[in-house]
DRENSEBA-714775 format. One record per residue (C-alpha): x, y, z; residue in three letters. Coordinates in Angstrom, 2 decimals. Layout:
! residues N
REC        px        py        pz   type
REC         X         Y         Z    ala
...
***
This chain:
! residues 341
REC        px        py        pz   type
REC     85.81    -28.26     -3.69    unk
REC     83.13    -25.94     -2.11    unk
REC     80.14    -27.80     -0.71    unk
REC     76.74    -27.47     -2.70    unk
REC     74.41    -24.89     -1.25    unk
REC     71.63    -26.80      0.76    unk
REC     68.12    -25.94      0.02    unk
REC     66.03    -24.31      2.75    unk
REC     64.22    -26.55      5.29    unk
REC     60.58    -26.79      4.65    unk
REC     60.13    -26.47      8.60    unk
REC     61.80    -22.98      8.54    unk
REC     59.39    -21.65      6.00    unk
REC     56.44    -22.97      8.18    unk
REC     57.97    -21.84     11.49    unk
REC     58.57    -18.50      9.96    unk
REC     54.95    -18.10      9.50    unk
REC     54.19    -18.48     13.20    unk
REC     57.78    -17.29     14.63    unk
REC     57.43    -14.72     17.36    unk
REC     60.34    -12.82     15.81    unk
REC     58.47    -12.57     12.55    unk
REC     55.04    -11.56     13.89    unk
REC     54.02     -9.74     10.66    unk
REC     53.57    -12.88      8.51    unk
REC     51.38    -14.81     11.02    unk
REC     49.44    -11.77     12.17    unk
REC     48.73    -10.95      8.44    unk
REC     47.28    -14.48      7.81    unk
REC     45.43    -14.62     11.00    unk
REC     43.75    -11.20     10.57    unk
REC     43.14    -11.68      6.95    unk
REC     41.07    -14.96      7.74    unk
REC     39.12    -12.94     10.43    unk
REC     38.63     -9.82      8.22    unk
REC     37.13    -11.96      5.49    unk
REC     34.86    -13.95      7.69    unk
REC     33.59    -10.64      9.20    unk
REC     33.07     -9.06      5.68    unk
REC     31.32    -12.23      4.29    unk
REC     28.92    -12.24      7.40    unk
REC     28.16     -8.46      6.95    unk
REC     27.51     -8.87      3.37    unk
REC     25.30    -11.85      3.87    unk
REC     23.09    -10.15      6.49    unk
REC     19.80     -9.55      4.86    unk
REC     18.32     -6.15      5.86    unk
REC     14.59     -5.40      5.80    unk
REC     14.33     -3.74      2.23    unk
REC     16.18     -6.73      0.78    unk
REC     13.61     -8.99      2.36    unk
REC     10.93     -6.92      0.72    unk
REC     12.66     -6.86     -2.53    unk
REC     12.93    -10.85     -2.08    unk
REC      9.35    -11.32     -1.23    unk
REC      8.29     -9.15     -4.08    unk
REC     10.23    -11.21     -6.41    unk
REC      8.83    -14.43     -5.19    unk
REC      5.27    -13.22     -5.33    unk
REC      5.56    -11.87     -8.83    unk
REC      7.01    -15.27     -9.90    unk
REC      3.65    -17.00     -9.05    unk
REC      0.99    -17.18    -11.69    unk
REC     -1.70    -17.38     -9.11    unk
REC     -0.78    -13.86     -8.05    unk
REC     -1.53    -12.40    -11.49    unk
REC     -4.81    -14.49    -11.60    unk
REC     -6.11    -13.42     -8.32    unk
REC     -5.52     -9.87     -8.41    unk
REC     -6.86     -9.44    -11.84    unk
REC    -10.12    -11.23    -10.97    unk
REC    -10.40     -8.87     -7.91    unk
REC     -9.92     -5.78     -9.86    unk
REC    -12.42     -7.01    -12.32    unk
REC    -15.18     -8.11     -9.95    unk
REC    -14.97     -4.32     -8.54    unk
REC    -15.36     -2.65    -11.95    unk
REC    -18.22     -5.34    -12.87    unk
REC    -20.14     -4.55     -9.58    unk
REC    -19.72     -0.87    -10.08    unk
REC    -21.09     -1.25    -13.65    unk
REC    -24.00     -3.47    -12.59    unk
REC    -24.98     -1.24     -9.42    unk
REC    -25.08      1.79    -11.72    unk
REC    -27.23     -0.08    -14.25    unk
REC    -29.56     -1.01    -11.31    unk
REC    -29.82      2.74    -10.27    unk
REC    -30.53      3.72    -13.99    unk
REC    -33.27      1.31    -14.06    unk
REC    -35.03      2.26    -10.90    unk
REC    -34.70      6.18    -12.01    unk
REC    -36.42      5.36    -15.00    unk
REC    -39.81      3.51    -13.74    unk
REC    -42.63      5.06    -11.74    unk
REC    -44.34      2.93     -9.32    unk
REC    -48.25      3.38     -8.43    unk
REC    -48.58      1.74     -4.91    unk
REC    -52.31      2.16     -5.16    unk
REC    -52.73      0.18     -8.34    unk
REC    -49.24     -1.60     -8.55    unk
REC    -48.94     -0.40    -11.94    unk
REC    -45.14      0.41    -13.14    unk
REC    -44.54      2.89    -15.98    unk
REC    -41.38      3.85    -17.94    unk
REC    -40.46      7.53    -17.56    unk
REC    -39.73      9.51    -20.65    unk
REC    -37.04     11.31    -18.61    unk
REC    -35.27      9.47    -15.70    unk
REC    -35.34     11.05    -12.16    unk
REC    -31.97     12.53    -10.91    unk
REC    -29.65     10.21     -9.05    unk
REC    -27.59     11.20     -6.03    unk
REC    -23.80     11.32     -6.30    unk
REC    -23.52      9.37     -3.21    unk
REC    -25.26      6.43     -5.29    unk
REC    -22.51      6.68     -7.85    unk
REC    -19.94      6.38     -5.04    unk
REC    -21.45      3.62     -3.49    unk
REC    -21.51      1.89     -6.66    unk
REC    -17.71      1.89     -6.85    unk
REC    -17.30     -0.42     -3.72    unk
REC    -20.50     -2.35     -3.77    unk
REC    -18.23     -5.52     -4.86    unk
REC    -15.11     -4.62     -2.78    unk
REC    -16.30     -7.29     -0.08    unk
REC    -16.78     -9.98     -2.58    unk
REC    -13.39     -8.95     -4.16    unk
REC    -12.13     -8.97     -0.85    unk
REC    -12.23    -12.72     -0.52    unk
REC    -10.24    -13.09     -3.67    unk
REC     -7.59    -10.93     -2.16    unk
REC     -7.77    -12.94      1.10    unk
REC     -6.85    -16.04     -0.98    unk
REC     -3.99    -14.16     -2.36    unk
REC     -3.00    -13.23      1.24    unk
REC     -3.06    -16.90      2.45    unk
REC     -1.43    -18.26     -0.65    unk
REC      1.56    -15.62     -0.20    unk
REC      2.72    -17.91      2.78    unk
REC      1.18    -21.23      2.22    unk
REC      2.37    -21.71     -1.37    unk
REC      6.13    -21.86      0.40    unk
REC      5.06    -24.80      2.56    unk
REC      3.39    -26.40     -0.32    unk
REC      6.53    -26.17     -2.62    unk
REC      8.86    -26.72      0.20    unk
REC     10.74    -23.51     -0.21    unk
REC      9.93    -22.19      3.37    unk
REC     13.05    -23.89      4.53    unk
REC     15.23    -22.11      1.94    unk
REC     13.49    -18.99      2.95    unk
REC     14.29    -19.35      6.73    unk
REC     18.08    -20.04      5.96    unk
REC     18.18    -16.90      3.78    unk
REC     16.48    -14.83      6.51    unk
REC     16.45    -16.67      9.75    unk
REC     14.70    -13.68     11.71    unk
REC     11.05    -14.96     11.04    unk
REC      9.63    -11.79     12.21    unk
REC     11.14     -9.92      9.45    unk
REC     10.23    -12.72      7.07    unk
REC      6.56    -12.28      7.79    unk
REC      6.58     -8.60      8.06    unk
REC      8.23     -8.30      4.63    unk
REC      5.52    -10.57      3.18    unk
REC      3.03     -8.57      4.95    unk
REC      4.39     -5.14      3.38    unk
REC      4.44     -6.67     -0.20    unk
REC      1.12     -8.52      0.03    unk
REC     -0.52     -5.12      1.51    unk
REC      0.93     -2.95     -1.31    unk
REC     -0.06     -5.24     -4.22    unk
REC     -3.72     -5.32     -2.65    unk
REC     -3.97     -1.54     -2.10    unk
REC     -2.88     -1.02     -5.85    unk
REC     -5.18     -3.67     -7.07    unk
REC     -8.36     -2.29     -4.96    unk
REC     -7.38      1.28     -6.14    unk
REC     -7.11      0.30     -9.72    unk
REC    -10.53     -1.46     -9.56    unk
REC    -12.26      1.32     -7.55    unk
REC    -11.03      4.03    -10.25    unk
REC    -12.28      1.74    -12.91    unk
REC    -15.60      1.02    -11.16    unk
REC    -16.28      4.98    -10.97    unk
REC    -15.67      5.17    -14.83    unk
REC    -17.70      2.44    -15.41    unk
REC    -20.48      3.81    -13.32    unk
REC    -20.26      7.16    -15.01    unk
REC    -20.46      5.52    -18.43    unk
REC    -23.49      3.60    -17.46    unk
REC    -25.35      6.62    -15.95    unk
REC    -24.61      8.76    -18.94    unk
REC    -27.56     11.22    -19.90    unk
REC    -29.09     11.00    -16.15    unk
REC    -28.62     14.10    -14.11    unk
REC    -26.47     13.69    -11.22    unk
REC    -27.27     15.71     -7.99    unk
REC    -24.40     16.91     -5.78    unk
REC    -23.46     15.25     -2.42    unk
REC    -25.09     16.12      0.67    unk
REC    -23.09     17.27      3.64    unk
REC    -23.38     14.18      5.33    unk
REC    -21.64     12.31      2.53    unk
REC    -18.85     14.68      1.85    unk
REC    -16.22     12.31      3.08    unk
REC    -17.71      9.41      0.97    unk
REC    -15.30      9.92     -2.16    unk
REC    -12.14      9.70      0.30    unk
REC    -13.71      6.64      1.74    unk
REC    -14.17      5.06     -1.57    unk
REC    -10.66      6.06     -3.19    unk
REC     -8.62      5.60     -0.15    unk
REC    -10.63      3.56      2.43    unk
REC    -11.34      0.84      0.07    unk
REC     -7.88      0.26     -1.06    unk
REC     -6.64      0.56      2.66    unk
REC     -9.41     -2.22      3.43    unk
REC     -8.02     -4.39      0.67    unk
REC     -4.67     -4.06      2.33    unk
REC     -6.15     -4.89      5.78    unk
REC     -7.62     -7.84      4.39    unk
REC     -4.62     -9.10      2.77    unk
REC     -2.75     -8.99      6.11    unk
REC     -5.38    -10.71      7.99    unk
REC     -5.34    -13.59      5.45    unk
REC     -1.51    -13.61      5.72    unk
REC     -1.92    -14.12      9.36    unk
REC     -4.34    -16.81      8.80    unk
REC     -2.09    -18.75      6.07    unk
REC      0.54    -18.63      8.71    unk
REC     -1.37    -20.09     11.38    unk
REC     -2.65    -22.87      9.28    unk
REC      0.47    -23.61      6.99    unk
REC     -1.86    -25.26      4.50    unk
REC     -3.40    -23.43      1.35    unk
REC     -6.61    -25.65      1.85    unk
REC     -6.88    -24.94      5.60    unk
REC     -6.03    -21.03      5.33    unk
REC     -8.55    -20.62      2.46    unk
REC    -11.52    -22.65      4.34    unk
REC    -10.53    -20.63      7.67    unk
REC    -11.03    -17.37      5.58    unk
REC    -14.50    -18.43      4.10    unk
REC    -15.35    -19.55      7.19    unk
REC    -14.82    -16.41      9.18    unk
REC    -16.10    -14.26      6.31    unk
REC    -19.27    -16.10      5.13    unk
REC    -20.01    -19.18      7.17    unk
REC    -19.83    -17.73     10.80    unk
REC    -22.43    -14.66      9.72    unk
REC    -24.84    -17.16      8.45    unk
REC    -24.62    -19.65     11.54    unk
REC    -24.92    -16.13     13.83    unk
REC    -27.94    -15.25     11.56    unk
REC    -29.63    -18.74     12.48    unk
REC    -28.85    -18.02     16.03    unk
REC    -30.37    -14.48     16.03    unk
REC    -33.68    -16.11     15.47    unk
REC    -33.51    -16.70     19.17    unk
REC    -35.23    -13.59     21.02    unk
REC    -33.16    -13.98     24.28    unk
REC    -29.72    -14.23     22.00    unk
REC    -30.85    -11.68     19.20    unk
REC    -29.15     -8.62     20.98    unk
REC    -25.75    -10.32     21.79    unk
REC    -25.75    -12.36     18.50    unk
REC    -26.22     -9.15     16.53    unk
REC    -23.74     -7.25     18.36    unk
REC    -21.21     -9.88     17.75    unk
REC    -22.40    -10.50     13.92    unk
REC    -21.85     -6.55     13.45    unk
REC    -18.22     -6.93     14.58    unk
REC    -17.27     -9.79     12.14    unk
REC    -14.92     -9.10      9.43    unk
REC    -17.14     -9.00      6.50    unk
REC    -19.91     -6.79      8.51    unk
REC    -17.32     -4.10      9.61    unk
REC    -15.70     -3.74      6.03    unk
REC    -19.27     -3.25      4.65    unk
REC    -19.91     -0.80      7.12    unk
REC    -16.67      0.94      6.75    unk
REC    -16.97      1.21      2.92    unk
REC    -20.67      2.50      3.33    unk
REC    -19.53      5.59      5.12    unk
REC    -21.56      7.94      7.17    unk
REC    -24.87      8.83      6.50    unk
REC    -26.94     11.67      7.91    unk
REC    -27.28     10.28     11.60    unk
REC    -23.67      9.26     11.64    unk
REC    -24.39      5.67     11.53    unk
REC    -23.55      2.83      9.10    unk
REC    -26.57      2.01      6.98    unk
REC    -25.69     -1.58      6.38    unk
REC    -24.65     -3.24      9.45    unk
REC    -28.32     -3.72     10.50    unk
REC    -29.00     -5.86      7.82    unk
REC    -26.18     -8.32      7.94    unk
REC    -27.92    -10.71     10.15    unk
REC    -31.39     -9.94      9.06    unk
REC    -34.07     -7.72     10.01    unk
REC    -34.25     -7.02     13.97    unk
REC    -36.60     -5.08     16.05    unk
REC    -35.78     -1.50     16.92    unk
REC    -36.56     -2.28     20.53    unk
REC    -33.60     -4.61     20.56    unk
REC    -30.38     -3.28     22.07    unk
REC    -27.35     -4.31     19.78    unk
REC    -24.01     -2.74     19.16    unk
REC    -23.89     -1.12     15.65    unk
REC    -20.41      0.57     14.92    unk
REC    -20.18      3.47     12.94    unk
REC    -18.20      3.67      9.80    unk
REC    -14.96      4.62     11.61    unk
REC    -15.54      2.38     14.32    unk
REC    -15.99     -0.46     11.89    unk
REC    -12.61      0.44     10.12    unk
REC    -10.97      0.27     13.50    unk
REC    -12.54     -2.98     14.47    unk
REC    -11.46     -4.63     10.90    unk
REC     -7.98     -3.49     11.53    unk
REC     -7.89     -5.03     14.75    unk
REC     -8.94     -8.34     13.22    unk
REC     -5.98     -8.10     11.11    unk
REC     -3.70     -7.23     14.07    unk
REC     -4.79    -10.20     15.93    unk
REC     -4.58    -12.72     12.79    unk
REC     -1.26    -11.51     12.17    unk
REC      0.03    -11.42     15.56    unk
REC     -1.29    -15.22     16.30    unk
REC      0.41    -16.21     12.83    unk
REC      3.78    -14.68     13.83    unk
REC      3.56    -16.58     17.23    unk
REC      2.96    -19.82     15.17    unk
REC      5.73    -18.95     12.81    unk
REC      8.18    -18.29     15.45    unk
REC      7.37    -21.51     17.68    unk
REC      6.42    -24.09     15.14    unk
REC      9.07    -26.36     13.25    unk
REC      8.64    -26.41      9.44    unk
REC      6.54    -29.37      8.68    unk
***
């Protein structure tokens, strides 16, 4: 009788996988594992555009984003209509300084077109506070909801993480301000309907571009500065308070300090370089002398004999951008070095 065929030994099958005489099998297993691991790492590596799309999705999923941006746009439109109405009222009234009598004119006086353009941006500094709150919450909401940890897991490069947030917040602020200014111009034209509008003077030729492009750019810079403040504070309450303090409280404190004659020049110069002051100066555009018409009024009336720094409109724009760059840089430093609380 023939002996039954013996089953192959399991050890032979296992050893064949690592047998030097059969390198193909073992090599394929090892190379297949390595290649798969490398492919997975390549697929999971998040690029900058992917990070931007991720941040856009996150911001659009927050209800406060829509509320804040809509409120900011409506403030700009309302400011344009109210400012135009005030110009219309002044053009329809005649005042006699000798008798103090005020009479209503049958035909309103002409209004300069520069007044129409200035009306479109009169509320942009106020709307900028709302945009600033949006910029703060763009990052602090993740600390509040404890989603910042998963965000760092998905994108451990914190510099790219903050840059993507900055790009998305800046573009949304730019679009919101642009829509608000455009609608404010339409509202101002409707309110001033029937009144003669005189052409722009040569000194204000750049004013339309400043309003249509400069105001959205200022809103964009505001969002980046607020994002930096949010990264520094890592708290919505702290970030919003820091924003309001820098935007409103500090100018008021300096206004009180400017009452001291010895400190007036220095304090006024500092006040004219604060974010709210330089933004207003930038949006006012150049006048006939090339100076900003609003910065001197920020801290109250000062003597013409006092020497203080009063930036022109383009200098004010550069100073505002420097504020945003400084806040963003400090926020990035804190984000990189501080642990998630």
